[in-house]
Phi, psi and omega in degrees: 000131178297147184303321181296322178290321177298317177299320177297317179295321178296316177296321185280318188253335187093144182302328183290346179263006184240130183234124179290136180245002182091166182047040178061031176243150185222148172257124183244126178269097195263127178293135186210135170236140184285085173210171185303321180305311182287327174295318177298323178299316179289318178297332178303330182283349177056226184275011177267001185211140176228127173281121183266328180195161001288157184302321181295325176290315176301318180295320178295321178296316178302314181299315180297318180295318178296322176298318175299315179301313178302315181298315181289325178294323179295321182287342179268347188263000000 
């Protein structure tokens, strides 16, 4: 995790919600409500963040990413 992203997570979640996992990776216990604001917040981090659980949130993120991919593939074709 880049230092700037780590600092953002510390500011947003608090140090007590972040656990070092080695190799510059961290587990962050992220406050989340299922609405567009929070999905956009996670998607904002791009490939620097992965939602591990809950499965329904992970599935919704995948659905939204697939929709974006479809949209961009259509505009390239």
